[in-house]
ROTI-866277 format. One record per residue (C-alpha): residue in one letter; residue number from 1; x, y, z. Coordinates in steps of 0.25 Angstrom, whole numbers. Example, Ala and Ser with C-alpha at 12.3 -4.5 7.8 and 13.67 -1.06 7.14 Angstrom:
# ROTI-866277
+---+-----+-------+-------+-------+
| r |   k |    px |    py |    pz |
+---+-----+-------+-------+-------+
| A |   1 |    49 |   -18 |    31 |
| S |   2 |    55 |    -4 |    29 |
+---+-----+-------+-------+-------+
This chain:
# ROTI-866277
+---+-----+-------+-------+-------+
| r |   k |    px |    py |    pz |
+---+-----+-------+-------+-------+
| M |   1 |    95 |   122 |   -61 |
| S |   2 |    87 |   133 |   -68 |
| T |   3 |    75 |   128 |   -75 |
| G |   4 |    78 |   137 |   -88 |
| H |   5 |    90 |   128 |   -91 |
| C |   6 |    82 |   114 |   -91 |
| P |   7 |    85 |   107 |  -103 |
| Q |   8 |    76 |    98 |  -111 |
| L |   9 |    80 |    84 |  -114 |
| V |  10 |    77 |    82 |  -129 |
| G |  11 |    82 |    69 |  -133 |
| K |  12 |    94 |    60 |  -133 |
| A |  13 |   108 |    61 |  -139 |
| V |  14 |   117 |    49 |  -143 |
| F |  15 |   131 |    50 |  -138 |
| D |  16 |   142 |    41 |  -144 |
| T |  17 |   150 |    35 |  -132 |
| G |  18 |   161 |    31 |  -141 |
| A |  19 |   160 |    16 |  -138 |
| G |  20 |   150 |    13 |  -149 |
| R |  21 |   138 |    16 |  -140 |
| E |  22 |   129 |    28 |  -140 |
| Y |  23 |   124 |    35 |  -127 |
| T |  24 |   111 |    42 |  -127 |
| G |  25 |   109 |    54 |  -118 |
| A |  26 |    99 |    66 |  -116 |
| V |  27 |   100 |    79 |  -124 |
| M |  28 |    95 |    92 |  -119 |
| A |  29 |    89 |   103 |  -127 |
| Q |  30 |    95 |   117 |  -127 |
| T |  31 |    84 |   126 |  -120 |
| Q |  32 |    93 |   138 |  -117 |
| S |  33 |   103 |   146 |  -125 |
| D |  34 |   114 |   143 |  -115 |
| R |  35 |   122 |   130 |  -115 |
| K |  36 |   115 |   118 |  -108 |
| R |  37 |   123 |   114 |   -95 |
| L |  38 |   126 |    99 |   -93 |
| F |  39 |   132 |    95 |   -79 |
| L |  40 |   138 |    81 |   -83 |
| M |  41 |   143 |    72 |   -71 |
| G |  42 |   151 |    60 |   -73 |
| D |  43 |   165 |    54 |   -73 |
| A |  44 |   173 |    63 |   -81 |
| R |  45 |   183 |    52 |   -85 |
| Q |  46 |   173 |    45 |   -92 |
| V |  47 |   172 |    46 |  -107 |
| H |  48 |   156 |    46 |  -107 |
| L |  49 |   155 |    58 |   -98 |
| L |  50 |   166 |    65 |  -107 |
| R |  51 |   157 |    62 |  -120 |
| W |  52 |   145 |    68 |  -113 |
| A |  53 |   152 |    80 |  -109 |
| R |  54 |   158 |    82 |  -123 |
| Y |  55 |   145 |    80 |  -130 |
| F |  56 |   137 |    90 |  -122 |
| D |  57 |   149 |   100 |  -122 |
| D |  58 |   149 |    99 |  -137 |
| A |  59 |   134 |   100 |  -138 |
| G |  60 |   136 |   114 |  -131 |
| Y |  61 |   132 |   110 |  -117 |
| D |  62 |   139 |   116 |  -105 |
| V |  63 |   144 |   104 |   -98 |
| L |  64 |   149 |   103 |   -84 |
| T |  65 |   155 |    89 |   -80 |
| F |  66 |   156 |    85 |   -66 |
| S |  67 |   165 |    73 |   -62 |
| L |  68 |   172 |    67 |   -50 |
| E |  69 |   182 |    61 |   -60 |
| E |  70 |   192 |    69 |   -68 |
| P |  71 |   191 |    69 |   -83 |
| D |  72 |   202 |    62 |   -91 |
| G |  73 |   203 |    74 |  -101 |
| E |  74 |   196 |    86 |  -106 |
| Y |  75 |   182 |    87 |  -104 |
| P |  76 |   171 |    96 |  -111 |
| G |  77 |   164 |   106 |  -103 |
| R |  78 |   167 |   109 |   -89 |
| V |  79 |   171 |    98 |   -79 |
| R |  80 |   170 |    99 |   -64 |
| M |  81 |   178 |    88 |   -56 |
| L |  82 |   175 |    85 |   -42 |
| S |  83 |   186 |    77 |   -33 |
| V |  84 |   179 |    68 |   -23 |
| P |  85 |   189 |    59 |   -16 |
| R |  86 |   190 |    45 |   -22 |
| V |  87 |   191 |    39 |    -9 |
| L |  88 |   176 |    40 |    -7 |
| P |  89 |   168 |    30 |   -14 |
| D |  90 |   160 |    34 |   -27 |
| A |  91 |   147 |    32 |   -19 |
| L |  92 |   152 |    45 |   -11 |
| R |  93 |   161 |    52 |   -21 |
| Y |  94 |   150 |    55 |   -31 |
| P |  95 |   139 |    59 |   -21 |
| L |  96 |   149 |    68 |   -13 |
| S |  97 |   151 |    76 |   -26 |
| A |  98 |   136 |    79 |   -28 |
| P |  99 |   137 |    93 |   -21 |
| V | 100 |   148 |    98 |   -29 |
| A | 101 |   141 |    93 |   -42 |
| A | 102 |   128 |    99 |   -37 |
| R | 103 |   135 |   113 |   -35 |
| L | 104 |   142 |   112 |   -49 |
| A | 105 |   128 |   108 |   -55 |
| A | 106 |   121 |   120 |   -48 |
| R | 107 |   132 |   130 |   -54 |
| F | 108 |   132 |   124 |   -68 |
| D | 109 |   116 |   123 |   -68 |
| P | 110 |   116 |   111 |   -78 |
| H | 111 |   104 |   109 |   -87 |
| V | 112 |   106 |    94 |   -85 |
| V | 113 |   115 |    85 |   -76 |
| N | 114 |   121 |    72 |   -83 |
| A | 115 |   127 |    62 |   -73 |
| H | 116 |   135 |    50 |   -78 |
| F | 117 |   135 |    37 |   -71 |
| T | 118 |   125 |    34 |   -60 |
| P | 119 |   132 |    31 |   -47 |
| N | 120 |   141 |    43 |   -48 |
| Y | 121 |   137 |    55 |   -56 |
| G | 122 |   122 |    50 |   -56 |
| V | 123 |   123 |    51 |   -40 |
| I | 124 |   129 |    65 |   -41 |
| A | 125 |   118 |    70 |   -50 |
| T | 126 |   107 |    64 |   -41 |
| L | 127 |   113 |    71 |   -29 |
| I | 128 |   114 |    84 |   -36 |
| G | 129 |   100 |    84 |   -40 |
| R | 130 |   100 |    92 |   -53 |
| S | 131 |    90 |    90 |   -64 |
| P | 132 |    89 |    86 |   -74 |
| W | 133 |   100 |    76 |   -74 |
| V | 134 |   104 |    64 |   -83 |
| L | 135 |   111 |    51 |   -78 |
| S | 136 |   120 |    45 |   -88 |
| T | 137 |   122 |    30 |   -85 |
| W | 138 |   134 |    23 |   -90 |
| G | 139 |   130 |     8 |   -88 |
| S | 140 |   137 |     2 |   -75 |
| D | 141 |   131 |    13 |   -67 |
| I | 142 |   117 |     8 |   -70 |
| M | 143 |   120 |    -7 |   -74 |
| T | 144 |   129 |   -11 |   -63 |
| A | 145 |   131 |    -1 |   -52 |
| P | 146 |   117 |    -3 |   -46 |
| D | 147 |   120 |   -18 |   -44 |
| R | 148 |   131 |   -15 |   -34 |
| G | 149 |   122 |   -13 |   -23 |
| P | 150 |   110 |    -6 |   -17 |
| F | 151 |   116 |     7 |   -15 |
| H | 152 |   121 |     7 |   -30 |
| M | 153 |   107 |     3 |   -34 |
| W | 154 |   100 |    14 |   -26 |
| R | 155 |   110 |    25 |   -31 |
| T | 156 |   108 |    21 |   -46 |
| R | 157 |    93 |    21 |   -44 |
| R | 158 |    93 |    35 |   -37 |
| V | 159 |   102 |    41 |   -48 |
| L | 160 |    93 |    36 |   -59 |
| A | 161 |    81 |    41 |   -52 |
| S | 162 |    86 |    55 |   -50 |
| A | 163 |    91 |    57 |   -65 |
| S | 164 |    82 |    65 |   -74 |
| Y | 165 |    87 |    56 |   -86 |
| V | 166 |    96 |    44 |   -87 |
| T | 167 |   104 |    40 |   -99 |
| S | 168 |   111 |    27 |  -102 |
| D | 169 |   120 |    22 |  -114 |
| A | 170 |   113 |     8 |  -114 |
| A | 171 |    99 |     3 |  -115 |
| V | 172 |   101 |    -8 |  -105 |
| M | 173 |   104 |     3 |   -94 |
| T | 174 |    91 |    10 |   -97 |
| E | 175 |    82 |    -2 |   -95 |
+---+-----+-------+-------+-------+
């Protein structure tokens, strides 16, 4: 990542999740005349990710979304899908996609990586090693997944420790 493109985190924005709740996330300052580049990773079938992509696309960011799941409809910005056989368990599918995600990120040269959902795209972000990166937690990935066993706890701790920033949509998850 070129150092001339590094954004400054300047505050928080409140996103309407459409479910009577608000989601607080980081806002980056414009430091260059060119568009800021956001490498967004997550399940493209989920409305949460679509709302993030739409918000930043509408705000003038160049958004590249990476997903192993195909979106149900039209998506803002650019979308790159990767097909990894479903016969593999998720604990392998997502890490195996990291080299492709790393190559895409290297070509795109994002100002920031934003990975949604800790055990899947958080693992990919950890493995590709770009900085800064923001982990957006959704609830069950932090509240219940670590309790499934020692591997899940280790994975969650590792991802949380590697993230530059972590966002959550509930106070209980930040405690």
